[in-house]
KOLDO-860620 format. One record per atom (N, C-alpha, C, CB): residue number from 0; atom name; x negated, y, z. Coordinates in steps of 0.2 Angstrom, whole numbers, padded with zeros to 4 digits. Each point is the difference from the previous one (the first is absolute). Glycine has a CB too. Layout:
<nodes>
NODE_NUM_CA_X_Y_Z
...
</nodes>
This chain:
<nodes>
NODE_0_N_-0106_0060_-0113
NODE_0_CA_0004_-0001_0009
NODE_0_C_-0003_-0006_0004
NODE_0_CB_0011_0005_-0004
NODE_1_N_-0013_-0004_0006
NODE_1_CA_0000_-0006_0005
NODE_1_C_0006_-0005_0006
NODE_1_CB_-0009_0008_-0002
NODE_2_N_0008_-0011_0002
NODE_2_CA_0006_-0005_0003
NODE_2_C_0000_0004_0008
NODE_2_CB_-0002_-0014_-0008
NODE_3_N_0008_0015_0008
NODE_3_CA_0002_0003_0009
NODE_3_C_-0003_-0008_0005
NODE_3_CB_0014_0009_-0003
NODE_4_N_-0015_-0006_0008
NODE_4_CA_-0004_-0002_0005
NODE_4_C_0008_-0003_0004
NODE_4_CB_-0014_0008_0001
NODE_5_N_0014_-0015_-0001
NODE_5_CA_0007_-0004_0003
NODE_5_C_-0001_0001_0008
NODE_5_CB_0003_-0010_-0011
NODE_6_N_0001_0012_0014
NODE_6_CA_0001_-0001_0008
NODE_6_C_0004_-0007_0000
NODE_6_CB_0001_0014_0004
NODE_7_N_-0004_-0017_0003
NODE_7_CA_0000_-0006_0003
NODE_7_C_0005_0001_0005
NODE_7_CB_-0012_-0005_-0003
NODE_8_N_0016_-0002_0006
NODE_8_CA_0002_0000_0007
NODE_8_C_-0005_0000_0004
NODE_8_CB_0010_-0004_-0002
NODE_9_N_-0010_0008_0008
NODE_9_CA_-0005_-0001_0005
NODE_9_C_-0002_0007_-0001
NODE_9_CB_-0003_-0015_0001
NODE_10_N_0001_0019_-0007
NODE_10_CA_-0002_0007_0003
NODE_10_C_0004_0004_0002
NODE_10_CB_-0008_0000_-0007
NODE_11_N_0002_0006_0009
NODE_11_CA_0007_0005_-0001
NODE_11_C_0000_0004_-0005
NODE_11_CB_0001_0001_0011
NODE_12_N_0006_0001_-0010
NODE_12_CA_0002_0004_-0007
NODE_12_C_-0004_0007_0000
NODE_12_CB_0013_-0005_-0002
NODE_13_N_-0011_0006_-0004
NODE_13_CA_-0006_0007_0000
NODE_13_C_0004_0006_0002
NODE_13_CB_-0008_-0005_-0010
NODE_14_N_0004_0011_0014
NODE_14_CA_0004_0005_0000
NODE_14_C_0003_0003_-0005
NODE_14_CB_-0005_0001_0008
NODE_15_N_0010_0003_-0008
NODE_15_CA_0003_0003_-0004
NODE_15_C_0003_0008_0001
NODE_15_CB_0002_-0012_-0003
NODE_16_N_0000_0017_0000
NODE_16_CA_0003_0006_0000
NODE_16_C_0005_-0001_-0007
NODE_16_CB_-0010_0007_0007
NODE_17_N_0017_-0007_-0006
NODE_17_CA_0005_0000_-0006
NODE_17_C_0003_0004_0002
NODE_17_CB_0000_-0008_-0004
NODE_18_N_0005_0011_-0002
NODE_18_CA_0007_0004_0001
NODE_18_C_0005_-0004_0000
NODE_18_CB_-0002_0008_-0004
NODE_19_N_0006_-0006_0007
NODE_19_CA_0007_-0003_-0001
NODE_19_C_0005_0003_-0006
NODE_19_CB_-0001_-0002_0014
NODE_20_N_0006_-0002_-0014
NODE_20_CA_0003_0004_-0005
NODE_20_C_0004_0009_0000
NODE_20_CB_0001_-0014_-0002
NODE_21_N_0000_0013_0010
NODE_21_CA_0000_0005_0002
NODE_21_C_-0005_0006_0002
NODE_21_CB_0007_-0009_0002
NODE_22_N_-0013_0008_-0006
NODE_22_CA_-0004_0004_0003
NODE_22_C_-0005_-0001_0006
NODE_22_CB_0009_0004_-0004
NODE_23_N_-0007_-0006_0009
NODE_23_CA_-0004_-0001_0006
NODE_23_C_-0006_-0004_0000
NODE_23_CB_0010_0002_0005
NODE_24_N_-0014_-0004_-0002
NODE_24_CA_-0007_-0005_0001
NODE_24_C_0003_-0006_0003
NODE_24_CB_-0010_0011_0002
NODE_25_N_0006_-0016_-0003
NODE_25_CA_0001_-0006_0002
NODE_25_C_-0006_-0003_0001
NODE_25_CB_0011_-0002_-0006
NODE_26_N_-0015_-0001_0011
NODE_26_CA_-0007_-0002_0001
NODE_26_C_0001_-0005_0002
NODE_26_CB_-0004_0008_0002
NODE_27_N_-0001_-0014_-0002
NODE_27_CA_0001_-0007_0003
NODE_27_C_0000_0001_0009
NODE_27_CB_-0008_-0005_-0013
NODE_28_N_0004_0009_0017
NODE_28_CA_0000_0001_0005
NODE_28_C_0007_0002_0002
NODE_28_CB_-0011_0002_-0001
NODE_29_N_0016_0001_-0003
NODE_29_CA_0006_0003_0001
NODE_29_C_0005_-0009_0002
NODE_29_CB_-0004_0014_-0010
NODE_30_N_0003_-0019_0006
NODE_30_CA_0003_-0007_0002
NODE_30_C_-0004_-0004_0007
NODE_30_CB_0003_-0002_-0014
NODE_31_N_-0007_0004_0016
NODE_31_CA_-0003_-0004_0005
NODE_31_C_0006_-0003_0005
NODE_31_CB_-0012_0008_0001
NODE_32_N_0012_-0013_0000
NODE_32_CA_0005_-0002_0003
NODE_32_C_0006_-0004_-0001
NODE_32_CB_-0004_0008_0003
NODE_33_N_0004_-0008_-0011
NODE_33_CA_0006_-0003_-0004
NODE_33_C_-0005_-0004_-0004
NODE_33_CB_0010_0010_-0002
NODE_34_N_-0005_-0015_-0001
NODE_34_CA_-0001_-0006_-0007
NODE_34_C_0004_0005_-0004
NODE_34_CB_0001_-0015_0005
NODE_35_N_-0006_0015_-0010
NODE_35_CA_0001_0003_-0008
NODE_35_C_0000_-0004_-0005
NODE_35_CB_-0004_0009_0003
NODE_36_N_0008_-0009_-0007
NODE_36_CA_-0001_-0003_-0008
NODE_36_C_-0002_0007_-0005
NODE_36_CB_0010_-0011_0002
NODE_37_N_-0013_0010_-0004
NODE_37_CA_-0003_0004_-0006
NODE_37_C_0001_-0001_-0006
NODE_37_CB_-0006_0002_0005
NODE_38_N_0011_-0001_-0011
NODE_38_CA_0002_-0001_-0005
NODE_38_C_-0005_0006_-0005
NODE_38_CB_0012_-0005_0004
NODE_39_N_-0013_0000_-0007
NODE_39_CA_-0005_0007_-0005
NODE_39_C_0003_-0003_-0008
NODE_39_CB_-0017_0001_0007
NODE_40_N_0022_0005_-0010
NODE_40_CA_0003_-0002_-0007
NODE_40_C_-0002_0006_-0004
NODE_40_CB_0011_-0007_0003
NODE_41_N_-0011_0005_-0009
NODE_41_CA_-0003_0005_-0006
NODE_41_C_0005_0007_-0001
NODE_41_CB_-0006_-0011_-0008
NODE_42_N_0011_0010_0007
NODE_42_CA_0002_0005_-0002
NODE_42_C_0011_0000_0002
NODE_42_CB_-0016_0000_-0012
NODE_43_N_0016_0007_0016
NODE_43_CA_0007_0003_0003
NODE_43_C_0005_-0003_-0007
NODE_43_CB_-0005_0013_0010
NODE_44_N_0010_-0017_-0009
NODE_44_CA_0008_0000_-0004
NODE_44_C_-0003_-0004_-0005
NODE_44_CB_0007_0012_0002
NODE_45_N_-0012_-0017_-0003
NODE_45_CA_-0001_-0003_-0008
NODE_45_C_0004_-0007_0003
NODE_45_CB_-0015_0006_-0008
NODE_46_N_0015_-0010_0004
NODE_46_CA_0003_-0005_0001
NODE_46_C_-0001_-0005_0005
NODE_46_CB_0001_0002_-0009
NODE_47_N_-0008_-0006_0009
NODE_47_CA_-0002_-0006_0006
NODE_47_C_-0002_0006_0004
NODE_47_CB_-0006_-0012_-0006
NODE_48_N_0006_0018_0007
NODE_48_CA_-0001_0003_0008
NODE_48_C_0006_0000_0003
NODE_48_CB_-0009_0007_-0002
NODE_49_N_0014_-0004_-0002
NODE_49_CA_0007_0000_0001
NODE_49_C_0002_-0005_0003
NODE_49_CB_0001_0007_-0007
NODE_50_N_-0002_-0014_0004
NODE_50_CA_0001_-0005_0004
NODE_50_C_-0003_-0003_0006
NODE_50_CB_0003_0001_-0009
NODE_51_N_-0009_0001_0009
NODE_51_CA_-0005_-0002_0007
NODE_51_C_0003_0004_0005
NODE_51_CB_-0012_-0001_-0005
NODE_52_N_0015_0009_0003
NODE_52_CA_0002_0002_0007
NODE_52_C_0005_-0001_0001
NODE_52_CB_-0005_0007_0000
NODE_53_N_0009_-0009_-0004
NODE_53_CA_0008_-0001_0001
NODE_53_C_0001_-0008_0005
NODE_53_CB_0004_0007_-0014
NODE_54_N_-0010_-0011_0012
NODE_54_CA_0000_-0006_0003
NODE_54_C_-0002_0002_0007
NODE_54_CB_-0002_-0006_-0011
NODE_55_N_-0002_0009_0012
NODE_55_CA_-0003_0002_0007
NODE_55_C_0004_0004_0003
NODE_55_CB_-0010_0000_-0003
NODE_56_N_0014_0005_0001
NODE_56_CA_0004_0004_0003
NODE_56_C_0009_-0006_0004
NODE_56_CB_-0006_0013_-0013
NODE_57_N_0005_-0016_0007
NODE_57_CA_0006_-0005_0003
NODE_57_C_-0002_-0005_0004
NODE_57_CB_0006_0002_-0010
NODE_58_N_-0013_-0005_0010
NODE_58_CA_0000_-0005_0006
NODE_58_C_-0005_0003_0005
NODE_58_CB_0001_-0010_-0008
NODE_59_N_0000_0017_0007
NODE_59_CA_-0003_0004_0007
NODE_59_C_0000_-0003_0006
NODE_59_CB_0003_0009_-0005
NODE_60_N_0004_-0010_0007
NODE_60_CA_0002_-0003_0007
NODE_60_C_-0004_-0005_0003
NODE_60_CB_0012_0002_-0004
NODE_61_N_-0012_-0007_0001
NODE_61_CA_-0006_-0005_0000
NODE_61_C_-0008_0001_0005
NODE_61_CB_0006_-0003_-0013
NODE_62_N_-0009_0010_0005
NODE_62_CA_-0003_0002_0006
NODE_62_C_-0003_0003_0005
NODE_62_CB_0001_-0003_-0006
NODE_63_N_0005_0006_0004
NODE_63_CA_-0001_0006_0006
NODE_63_C_0003_-0004_0008
NODE_63_CB_0001_0012_-0010
NODE_64_N_0003_-0016_0008
NODE_64_CA_0002_-0003_0007
NODE_64_C_-0006_-0006_0001
NODE_64_CB_0015_0001_-0001
NODE_65_N_-0020_-0001_-0002
NODE_65_CA_-0008_-0003_0003
NODE_65_C_-0003_0004_0001
NODE_65_CB_0000_-0008_-0003
NODE_66_N_0001_0015_0003
NODE_66_CA_-0003_0005_0002
NODE_66_C_-0007_0005_-0006
NODE_66_CB_0003_-0011_0012
NODE_67_N_0000_0010_-0019
NODE_67_CA_-0005_0000_-0004
NODE_67_C_0004_0010_-0002
NODE_67_CB_-0004_-0018_-0004
NODE_68_N_-0001_0022_0004
NODE_68_CA_0004_0007_-0004
NODE_68_C_-0002_-0002_-0007
NODE_68_CB_-0002_0012_0010
NODE_69_N_0005_-0011_-0016
NODE_69_CA_-0002_0000_-0007
NODE_69_C_-0001_0007_-0002
NODE_69_CB_0007_-0011_-0003
NODE_70_N_-0012_0011_-0001
NODE_70_CA_-0004_0006_-0003
NODE_70_C_-0002_-0003_-0007
NODE_70_CB_-0006_0006_0012
NODE_71_N_0009_-0001_-0018
NODE_71_CA_-0002_-0002_-0006
NODE_71_C_-0005_0007_-0003
NODE_71_CB_0012_-0008_-0003
NODE_72_N_-0016_0007_0000
NODE_72_CA_-0004_0003_-0003
NODE_72_C_-0001_0001_-0008
NODE_72_CB_-0003_-0003_0010
NODE_73_N_0003_0009_-0013
NODE_73_CA_0000_0000_-0008
NODE_73_C_-0004_0006_0001
NODE_73_CB_0012_-0006_-0006
NODE_74_N_-0015_0005_-0004
NODE_74_CA_-0005_0006_0000
NODE_74_C_0004_0008_-0003
NODE_74_CB_-0010_-0009_-0003
NODE_75_N_0017_0006_0004
NODE_75_CA_0006_0005_-0003
NODE_75_C_-0003_0008_0006
NODE_75_CB_0014_-0012_-0004
NODE_76_N_-0010_0018_0001
NODE_76_CA_0001_0006_0004
NODE_76_C_0004_-0002_0007
NODE_76_CB_-0001_0007_-0012
NODE_77_N_0001_-0002_0016
NODE_77_CA_0005_0000_0006
NODE_77_C_0006_0000_-0005
NODE_77_CB_-0007_0008_0009
NODE_78_N_0007_-0002_-0014
NODE_78_CA_0007_0001_-0003
NODE_78_C_0006_-0007_-0001
NODE_78_CB_-0008_0010_-0008
NODE_79_N_0000_-0015_0004
NODE_79_CA_0005_-0004_-0005
NODE_79_C_-0001_-0009_0005
NODE_79_CB_-0004_0008_-0014
NODE_80_N_0001_-0006_0021
NODE_80_CA_0003_-0002_0004
NODE_80_C_0007_0001_0004
NODE_80_CB_-0012_-0001_-0002
NODE_81_N_0013_0006_0005
NODE_81_CA_0005_0002_0001
NODE_81_C_0007_-0002_-0004
NODE_81_CB_-0008_0007_0002
NODE_82_N_0005_-0007_-0009
NODE_82_CA_0007_0000_-0004
NODE_82_C_0002_-0009_0000
NODE_82_CB_-0003_0012_-0008
NODE_83_N_-0003_-0016_0009
NODE_83_CA_0002_-0007_0000
NODE_83_C_0003_0000_0007
NODE_83_CB_-0009_-0006_-0009
NODE_84_N_0005_0008_0014
NODE_84_CA_0007_-0002_0005
NODE_84_C_0006_0002_0000
NODE_84_CB_-0006_0000_0006
NODE_85_N_0008_0006_-0008
NODE_85_CA_0005_0003_-0001
NODE_85_C_0005_-0005_-0005
NODE_85_CB_-0006_0011_0003
NODE_86_N_0003_-0012_-0007
NODE_86_CA_0005_-0004_-0006
NODE_86_C_-0001_-0009_0001
NODE_86_CB_-0003_0012_-0010
NODE_87_N_0001_-0013_0014
NODE_87_CA_-0001_-0009_0001
NODE_87_C_0001_0000_0008
NODE_87_CB_-0009_-0004_-0010
NODE_88_N_0011_0011_0012
NODE_88_CA_0001_-0004_0009
NODE_88_C_-0005_0000_0004
NODE_88_CB_0007_-0008_-0003
NODE_89_N_-0013_0009_0003
NODE_89_CA_-0005_-0003_0004
NODE_89_C_0000_0002_0007
NODE_89_CB_-0006_0000_-0009
NODE_90_N_0007_-0004_0013
NODE_90_CA_0001_0000_0007
NODE_90_C_-0009_0001_0005
NODE_90_CB_0014_-0008_-0003
NODE_91_N_-0019_0007_-0003
NODE_91_CA_-0005_0001_0004
NODE_91_C_-0006_0005_-0002
NODE_91_CB_0003_-0011_0004
NODE_92_N_-0007_0011_0000
NODE_92_CA_-0006_0004_-0002
NODE_92_C_-0003_-0002_-0007
NODE_92_CB_-0003_0001_0012
NODE_93_N_0000_0005_-0014
NODE_93_CA_-0002_0001_-0007
NODE_93_C_-0007_0004_-0002
NODE_93_CB_0011_0000_-0001
NODE_94_N_-0015_-0002_-0001
NODE_94_CA_-0006_0005_-0003
NODE_94_C_-0003_0001_-0004
NODE_94_CB_0000_0000_0006
NODE_95_N_0000_0006_-0009
NODE_95_CA_-0002_0001_-0006
NODE_95_C_-0008_0002_0000
NODE_95_CB_0013_0003_-0003
NODE_96_N_-0016_-0008_0000
NODE_96_CA_-0008_0000_0000
NODE_96_C_-0001_0002_-0006
NODE_96_CB_-0002_-0009_0006
NODE_97_N_0001_0016_-0009
NODE_97_CA_-0001_0004_-0007
NODE_97_C_-0007_0000_-0001
NODE_97_CB_0010_0009_0000
NODE_98_N_-0015_-0010_0006
NODE_98_CA_-0007_0003_0000
NODE_98_C_-0004_-0010_-0001
NODE_98_CB_0003_0015_0009
NODE_99_N_0003_-0019_-0006
NODE_99_CA_-0002_-0007_-0003
NODE_99_C_-0007_-0002_0008
NODE_99_CB_0001_0003_-0018
NODE_100_N_-0001_0002_0021
NODE_100_CA_-0003_-0003_0007
NODE_100_C_0003_-0007_0002
NODE_100_CB_-0003_0011_0005
NODE_101_N_0008_-0010_-0002
NODE_101_CA_0000_-0007_0005
NODE_101_C_0000_-0005_-0007
NODE_101_CB_0009_0004_0013
NODE_102_N_-0005_-0002_-0017
NODE_102_CA_0000_-0007_-0005
NODE_102_C_-0006_-0004_-0001
NODE_102_CB_0006_0005_-0006
NODE_103_N_-0014_0000_0005
NODE_103_CA_-0006_-0003_-0001
NODE_103_C_-0004_-0001_0006
NODE_103_CB_0000_0006_-0010
NODE_104_N_0003_-0003_0016
NODE_104_CA_-0002_-0003_0006
NODE_104_C_0003_-0010_0001
NODE_104_CB_0002_0016_0004
NODE_105_N_0004_-0016_-0006
NODE_105_CA_0002_-0006_0002
NODE_105_C_0001_-0004_-0006
NODE_105_CB_0006_0005_0010
NODE_106_N_-0011_-0003_-0018
NODE_106_CA_-0001_-0005_-0005
NODE_106_C_0006_-0002_-0004
NODE_106_CB_-0009_-0004_0008
NODE_107_N_0014_0011_-0008
NODE_107_CA_0005_-0001_-0004
NODE_107_C_-0001_0005_-0008
NODE_107_CB_0009_-0004_0014
NODE_108_N_-0013_0008_-0013
NODE_108_CA_0000_0003_-0007
NODE_108_C_-0007_-0003_-0003
NODE_108_CB_0006_0013_0004
NODE_109_N_-0005_-0015_-0011
NODE_109_CA_-0005_-0002_-0002
NODE_109_C_0001_-0003_-0007
NODE_109_CB_-0003_-0001_0012
NODE_110_N_0001_-0003_-0015
NODE_110_CA_0001_-0004_-0006
NODE_110_C_0004_-0004_0001
NODE_110_CB_-0009_0002_-0003
NODE_111_N_0015_-0003_-0002
NODE_111_CA_0003_-0006_0000
NODE_111_C_0003_0000_-0007
NODE_111_CB_0003_0000_0013
NODE_112_N_0001_-0006_-0015
NODE_112_CA_0004_-0003_-0007
NODE_112_C_0006_0000_0000
NODE_112_CB_-0008_-0007_-0003
NODE_113_N_0007_0013_0001
NODE_113_CA_0007_0001_-0001
NODE_113_C_0004_0000_-0009
NODE_113_CB_-0003_0008_0012
NODE_114_N_0007_-0013_-0013
NODE_114_CA_0003_-0003_-0006
NODE_114_C_-0005_-0001_-0004
NODE_114_CB_0010_0005_0000
NODE_115_N_-0018_-0008_0003
NODE_115_CA_-0004_-0004_-0006
NODE_115_C_-0006_0006_-0001
NODE_115_CB_0011_-0008_-0007
NODE_116_N_-0009_0014_0010
NODE_116_CA_-0006_0007_0001
NODE_116_C_-0003_0002_0006
NODE_116_CB_0005_0005_-0007
NODE_117_N_-0012_-0005_0007
NODE_117_CA_0000_0003_0006
NODE_117_C_-0002_0006_0001
NODE_117_CB_-0001_-0009_0003
NODE_118_N_0005_0009_0005
NODE_118_CA_0001_0007_0000
NODE_118_C_-0002_0003_0008
NODE_118_CB_0010_0000_-0011
NODE_119_N_-0011_0007_0012
NODE_119_CA_-0001_0004_0005
NODE_119_C_0007_0001_0004
NODE_119_CB_-0010_0003_-0007
NODE_120_N_0010_-0007_0012
NODE_120_CA_0008_0001_0004
NODE_120_C_0001_-0002_0006
NODE_120_CB_0005_-0001_-0010
NODE_121_N_0002_0001_0014
NODE_121_CA_-0001_-0002_0004
NODE_121_C_0002_-0010_0001
NODE_121_CB_0002_0016_0002
NODE_122_N_-0008_-0018_0003
NODE_122_CA_0003_-0008_0000
NODE_122_C_0004_0000_0004
NODE_122_CB_-0009_-0006_-0003
NODE_123_N_0016_0001_0003
NODE_123_CA_0006_0000_0003
NODE_123_C_-0002_-0005_0005
NODE_123_CB_0008_0004_-0010
NODE_124_N_-0010_-0002_0018
NODE_124_CA_-0002_-0002_0006
NODE_124_C_0003_0001_0005
NODE_124_CB_-0008_0001_-0004
NODE_125_N_0006_-0006_0008
NODE_125_CA_0005_-0001_0009
NODE_125_C_-0004_-0001_0004
NODE_125_CB_0010_-0005_-0003
NODE_126_N_-0010_0010_0010
NODE_126_CA_-0004_-0003_0006
NODE_126_C_0004_0001_0004
NODE_126_CB_-0010_0002_-0003
NODE_127_N_0010_-0006_0009
NODE_127_CA_0002_0001_0005
NODE_127_C_-0005_0001_0007
NODE_127_CB_0010_-0006_-0006
NODE_128_N_-0009_0012_0009
NODE_128_CA_-0005_0002_0006
NODE_128_C_0002_-0001_0008
NODE_128_CB_-0002_0009_-0010
NODE_129_N_0000_-0012_0014
NODE_129_CA_0001_-0001_0007
NODE_129_C_0002_0007_0002
NODE_129_CB_-0009_-0010_0001
NODE_130_N_0010_0010_0005
NODE_130_CA_-0001_0005_0005
NODE_130_C_-0005_0004_0000
NODE_130_CB_0006_-0005_0004
NODE_131_N_-0012_0003_-0005
NODE_131_CA_-0006_0003_0000
NODE_131_C_-0005_0001_-0007
NODE_131_CB_0001_-0004_0013
NODE_132_N_0003_0004_-0016
NODE_132_CA_-0003_0001_-0008
NODE_132_C_-0003_-0005_-0002
NODE_132_CB_-0002_0011_0001
NODE_133_N_0003_-0016_0000
NODE_133_CA_-0003_-0006_-0003
NODE_133_C_0004_-0004_-0006
NODE_133_CB_-0005_-0002_0012
NODE_134_N_0001_0000_-0016
NODE_134_CA_0004_-0004_-0007
NODE_134_C_0002_-0007_0003
NODE_134_CB_-0007_0006_-0009
NODE_135_N_0015_-0006_0010
NODE_135_CA_0001_-0006_-0002
NODE_135_C_0003_-0005_-0002
NODE_135_CB_-0003_0004_0003
NODE_136_N_0003_-0003_-0010
NODE_136_CA_0003_-0001_-0007
NODE_136_C_-0003_0006_-0004
NODE_136_CB_0011_-0007_0005
NODE_137_N_-0013_0001_-0011
NODE_137_CA_-0001_0006_-0007
NODE_137_C_-0001_-0004_-0005
NODE_137_CB_-0005_0009_0004
NODE_138_N_0010_-0007_-0008
NODE_138_CA_0001_-0001_-0006
NODE_138_C_0002_0007_-0006
NODE_138_CB_0002_-0012_0007
NODE_139_N_-0008_0009_-0012
NODE_139_CA_-0002_0004_-0007
NODE_139_C_0004_-0002_-0005
NODE_139_CB_-0011_0002_0003
NODE_140_N_0013_0001_-0008
NODE_140_CA_0005_-0003_-0006
NODE_140_C_0005_-0004_0002
NODE_140_CB_-0009_-0001_-0006
NODE_141_N_0014_0006_0011
NODE_141_CA_0006_-0005_0003
NODE_141_C_0004_0001_-0006
NODE_141_CB_0001_0001_0013
NODE_142_N_0004_-0007_-0014
NODE_142_CA_0005_-0003_-0005
NODE_142_C_0004_0002_0004
NODE_142_CB_-0004_-0009_-0007
NODE_143_N_0008_0016_0003
NODE_143_CA_0006_0003_0004
NODE_143_C_0007_-0005_0000
NODE_143_CB_-0005_0013_-0003
NODE_144_N_0005_-0018_-0003
NODE_144_CA_0007_-0005_0005
NODE_144_C_-0001_-0006_0006
NODE_144_CB_0003_0001_-0011
NODE_145_N_-0010_0000_0012
NODE_145_CA_-0002_-0005_0005
NODE_145_C_-0003_0003_0008
NODE_145_CB_-0004_-0007_-0012
NODE_146_N_0004_0015_0009
NODE_146_CA_-0002_0002_0005
NODE_146_C_0004_0001_0008
NODE_146_CB_-0006_0005_-0011
NODE_147_N_0011_-0005_0011
NODE_147_CA_0003_0000_0007
NODE_147_C_-0001_-0009_0002
NODE_147_CB_0011_0012_-0001
NODE_148_N_-0009_-0016_-0003
NODE_148_CA_-0003_-0007_0002
NODE_148_C_-0004_-0001_0002
NODE_148_CB_0003_-0003_-0005
NODE_149_N_-0010_0005_0004
NODE_149_CA_-0008_0001_0001
NODE_149_C_0000_0004_0006
NODE_149_CB_-0004_0000_-0012
NODE_150_N_0008_0005_0015
NODE_150_CA_0001_0003_0006
NODE_150_C_0002_-0003_0005
NODE_150_CB_0002_0008_-0006
NODE_151_N_0002_-0011_0005
NODE_151_CA_0005_-0005_0005
NODE_151_C_-0006_-0005_0003
NODE_151_CB_0013_0001_-0009
NODE_152_N_-0015_-0006_0001
NODE_152_CA_-0004_-0003_0004
NODE_152_C_-0007_0001_0004
NODE_152_CB_0007_-0003_-0008
NODE_153_N_-0010_0009_0006
NODE_153_CA_-0006_0002_0003
NODE_153_C_0004_0000_0006
NODE_153_CB_-0008_0006_-0009
NODE_154_N_0010_-0001_0012
NODE_154_CA_0003_0006_0005
NODE_154_C_0005_-0003_0004
NODE_154_CB_-0002_0010_-0008
NODE_155_N_0007_-0011_0005
NODE_155_CA_0007_-0003_0005
NODE_155_C_-0002_-0007_0001
NODE_155_CB_0011_0007_-0006
NODE_156_N_-0013_-0011_0003
NODE_156_CA_0000_-0009_-0001
NODE_156_C_-0005_-0002_-0002
NODE_156_CB_0010_-0002_-0002
NODE_157_N_-0017_0003_0003
NODE_157_CA_-0007_-0001_-0001
NODE_157_C_0000_-0007_0003
NODE_157_CB_-0005_0012_0000
NODE_158_N_0009_-0018_0003
NODE_158_CA_-0001_-0006_0000
NODE_158_C_0009_-0003_-0001
NODE_158_CB_-0014_0002_0008
NODE_159_N_0011_-0005_-0015
NODE_159_CA_0009_-0004_-0001
NODE_159_C_-0001_-0004_0006
NODE_159_CB_0002_-0002_-0015
</nodes>
């Protein structure tokens, strides 16, 4: 498998149609007029993904106050995502990209090194989009412990 195409700041975000945990459909067009943080994670209710989701949940007020809507995306089924939402009390939209079409378009599905083995899977990544769907922040291989700090520096306090 070839390395996925990486998106960069300034590009228009790829269009998508994806199911929410409730089975509804969300598209990029639905998000027009909103600033969005899209975070792609490998699997619901796993240790690092749960830590990342809880960190976003516990710090969401800062990002919401700055006008951002948080949306999580994983290759899980809608049922698994819904269970994750319920177990972790996640107050944001979560998408179930079972076909991996959205993840492929965003370059977050592909080969990665997992504990010394090359595997195909989700590349933990985060993007911020402006109101017109343009990418204003792109980070692949997000480090879970520094995720909130990275987002704060990039989106809330870009010029220290």
